[in-house]
C-alpha positions as CSV (number, residue, x, y, z in Angstrom):
1,M,88.0,111.3,128.9
2,L,87.9,114.6,127.0
3,K,91.1,116.6,127.5
4,Q,91.7,120.4,127.1
5,K,93.9,121.6,124.4
6,Q,93.7,125.2,125.6
7,P,94.3,126.9,129.0
8,Y,90.6,127.7,129.5
9,G,87.2,125.9,129.4
10,C,87.8,123.4,132.2
11,G,84.2,123.8,133.4
12,L,83.0,122.6,130.0
13,Y,85.3,119.6,130.1
14,A,84.4,118.8,133.7
15,V,80.6,118.8,133.0
16,S,81.2,116.8,129.8
17,N,83.3,114.2,131.5
18,A,81.2,113.9,134.6
19,C,77.9,113.4,132.7
20,N,79.1,111.8,129.5
21,L,78.0,114.8,127.4
22,K,80.5,114.9,124.5
23,N,78.4,117.6,122.7
24,F,78.4,120.0,125.7
25,I,81.7,121.5,124.5
26,T,81.2,123.8,121.5
27,E,83.4,126.4,119.9
28,E,81.0,129.2,121.0
29,R,81.1,128.0,124.6
30,L,84.9,127.7,124.5
31,E,85.1,131.2,123.2
32,K,82.9,132.5,126.1
33,S,85.0,130.5,128.5
34,K,88.2,132.4,127.8
35,T,87.7,134.6,130.9
36,G,86.5,131.7,133.0
37,N,83.2,130.0,133.8
38,V,80.9,130.0,136.8
39,V,78.6,127.2,137.9
40,G,75.6,129.3,137.0
41,Q,76.7,129.7,133.4
42,L,77.4,125.9,133.1
43,S,73.9,125.2,134.5
44,K,72.4,127.6,132.0
45,W,74.1,125.7,129.2
46,L,72.7,122.4,130.5
47,Q,69.3,124.0,130.3
48,D,70.0,125.4,126.8
49,D,70.7,121.8,125.7
50,G,67.3,120.7,127.1
51,L,68.8,118.7,129.9
52,P,66.5,118.5,133.0
53,Y,69.1,119.2,135.6
54,Y,71.3,121.9,137.1
55,I,74.5,122.2,139.2
56,D,74.2,122.7,142.9
57,S,76.8,122.7,145.7
58,L,77.0,120.0,148.3
59,Y,79.9,121.9,149.9
60,Y,81.7,125.1,149.1
61,N,84.1,127.4,151.0
62,H,86.2,129.8,149.0
63,L,88.5,130.3,151.9
64,G,88.7,126.6,152.7
65,K,91.6,124.4,151.9
66,K,90.2,120.9,151.9
67,L,86.9,119.1,151.8
68,P,85.6,118.6,155.3
69,N,85.1,115.2,156.9
70,S,81.4,115.5,156.6
71,V,81.5,115.0,152.8
72,L,84.5,112.7,152.5
73,S,82.5,109.5,152.8
74,Y,79.6,110.7,150.5
75,V,78.4,107.8,148.3
76,P,75.3,107.5,146.0
77,M,72.5,105.3,147.4
78,G,69.3,103.9,145.9
79,E,68.0,101.2,143.7
80,G,69.5,101.1,140.2
81,V,72.0,103.8,141.1
82,E,75.4,103.3,139.6
83,Y,77.3,106.6,139.7
84,L,76.8,110.1,141.0
85,P,78.4,112.7,138.7
86,V,80.3,115.4,140.6
87,L,82.4,118.5,140.0
88,L,85.3,119.6,142.2
89,N,86.5,123.1,142.4
90,V,90.3,123.0,143.1
91,R,93.3,125.2,143.2
92,F,95.5,123.7,140.6
93,S,98.8,125.5,141.1
94,D,101.0,127.4,143.5
95,E,100.3,130.6,141.5
96,G,96.6,130.3,142.5
97,K,95.0,129.1,139.3
98,N,91.6,127.5,140.0
99,H,90.3,124.5,138.1
100,L,87.0,122.6,137.8
101,V,87.4,118.8,137.6
102,G,84.7,116.2,136.8
103,G,84.2,112.9,138.3
104,K,81.8,110.0,139.2
105,I,81.4,108.5,142.6
106,G,80.5,104.8,142.7
107,K,78.4,103.1,145.4
108,N,81.6,101.8,147.0
109,G,83.0,105.3,147.5
110,T,85.4,105.1,144.6
111,L,85.8,108.4,142.8
112,Y,86.6,108.2,139.1
113,L,88.3,111.6,138.5
114,Y,88.5,113.1,135.1
115,D,90.9,116.0,135.2
116,S,90.9,117.5,131.7
117,L,94.5,118.6,132.2
118,G,95.6,115.2,133.4
119,E,96.9,112.2,131.4
120,A,94.1,109.8,132.1
121,M,91.2,109.0,134.5
122,V,92.3,108.5,138.1
123,E,90.6,106.0,140.4
124,T,90.7,107.6,143.9
125,T,88.5,108.8,146.8
126,L,87.3,112.1,148.0
127,K,89.7,111.9,150.9
128,K,92.6,111.4,148.6
129,V,91.5,114.3,146.4
130,N,92.4,116.5,149.4
131,K,96.0,115.4,149.0
132,M,96.1,115.7,145.2
133,Y,95.4,119.4,145.0
134,H,96.6,122.5,146.9
135,H,93.1,123.4,147.9
136,V,89.7,121.8,147.3
137,Y,87.1,124.5,147.6
138,G,83.9,122.8,146.6
139,L,82.0,119.7,145.7
140,F,79.1,120.1,143.3
141,L,76.3,117.7,142.3
142,F,73.7,117.7,139.5
143,M,70.1,118.1,140.6
144,S,66.8,117.3,138.8
145,D,64.7,120.3,137.7
146,E,61.6,118.3,138.4
147,D,62.0,117.3,142.0
148,G,65.4,118.5,143.2
149,S,66.7,115.0,143.6
150,Y,70.3,114.0,142.7
151,V,71.0,113.1,139.1
152,F,72.6,109.6,138.7
153,I,74.1,108.1,135.6
C-alpha cells in the first residue's frame, strides 16, 4: 500500500492502490493535486498513461451520509474475475475534510481497503465502511473504454 506523505493527493494514491499502478503518482500530478482532485482529472490521467479505462460512479450523493443498502452487497461476478477495484469518497474528519480511498472487492464481498492516510490495508466490507467514516458519499468503479464493462484485476 502506498501512503501519503503530504496532506493532498489522496486521489492519486487511491487510484494507484486500487489498480496496482505505482507509477500513477508523479511529482507533477502531486503538484496539481494541492488544491484537490476530481474524478474527471483522475480519469484523464489514466487516459494520459495509455490505460484503456476511466472512473465512473456506481453511487454518489454529495448530501448523503452513508452508502445505501442497494450497493452494500455489491460483489464482482464472472469467470476469471478476482477483484473489482473501487474508489470511495468519504468525509474524513469532523472538520469536513473529504478524502478518496482505494480498495478492491473480492468475490466473497470482502473489501480490501487502502486508505493512504491509514497504517495498513484493512480487510472489511462495504457495510462496515459506513461505520468507519463520518460520511460515505460515493462508490466509484473503473470502466473499459472499449465496451463500458467493469475493469477487474
